[in-house]
N, C-alpha and C positions, 0 to 999 in steps of 0.2 A: 144664609147668612141674611138676615133683617137690614134693611136701609140705616138703619139708626146702627148695628155694629160694624156693616162697609164703610159708614163716615169714621167712627168711633178708631175704626182700623189703620183707616187714609190720612185721615188728623197724626195718631202715633207714629205713622212713617214719615210722615211729612217733619214731626216734631225731631226724630232720629235725626234723619238728613239733615237737619238745619243743625243738629247737632256735633255730628261728625263734620261738617264744614268746617266748625271753629274747635279741630281736634280732639274732640272728648275721647274719654277712654272706657272702654267696656262699656259700651252703650247695652243694654238690656231691657228688652220688653217685658212686660211680664202679661197673664191675664189673669185678669179676678176677675174676669164675668161670674166664674163659680165660687166665689171664695169673697168679694166683699160688695154688697151691693148699691152700693155710692157710685162706681165707677168700672167701668169695661177694661182698663190700662193704665199699670207702672211703665211708666221710663224712667230708667232709673244710668247717670252716667255719671262721668267724675272729669274734674280738671286738676293738674298739678298745681294753680296757686289762684288766688280768691279773683286778679281780672281774669282770667281763663275762664271762672265759672258764670261772672258776671256778662262774659261776652256770648258764653253757650243760651245762658236762659235768652240774651237780647233778642239772637239771630232765632231762636224756639218762640220767643215772642210775636217777629218781624213776619216769619213765614206764617204761620198762621193768623197774623190780622191779615197776609197778601191772603192769606186763603179765606177772610170771612169770620174771622175768632177771636174772641178776644179770651183773655182768662177773667175768671170770677174770681180768683184769688192769687195775691200772691204774696210769699213769706221771706225771709232772709234773705231780700235782695243785697242790703247795706253792708251786711258783715259777710255775706255770699260765702260762709262756710256748708252751707245749705241752705239751697234757694230751690221751694216747693213754688208750682205753679201748675193750678187748678183751674184745667178746660170743663171739667163736669166730667166728660165723656171717658178722658185720660187723667191723668199726675204725673208731672215732669218732678224727677226728683237730682239737682242736679248739686254735688261736693265734690268739696276736695278730698285726696285721696283719703287721709287720714280719718274724717267725715266717714266716710263711705266703710270704711273697714271698720270702726268702731258700731258704726247701727245696724250693719249688714241687713239691707232689707230683703236681701233675696234670701239669704236664710229665714230669720222672722215671720216671712210669707210664703217656703217654701214647698206650699203647696199647691203654689200658684206656675202651672206651667209658664215656662222662660224660655227664650232666644236672646241669644247675642246676636248685636245689629251690622249687619255686613253690608255695604255699599255698594 
């Protein structure tokens, strides 16, 4: 494992723990390294409401800022139906449940190895 892979894996784990701390549902980490050339991992999680999705995104941002990382790009925060946080080495996708079911990233990228995050 290279240092970059180790770092990206550690960062996505920090993000998953932060999402879990805000009671995110069905947290899935997808290994995109052999599927996409632009990022190592997707973190996919959902919340039951717009305020919860925002709280999950805020918790991820807070914990990664503490770890010395800033997102490169953030989308969808105001509406918070699907918030995307791009950290370069991984991308967090936080959905309200209905949007997650509609977009179904796990099926769209089903060739990527995936695992459910467990505390």
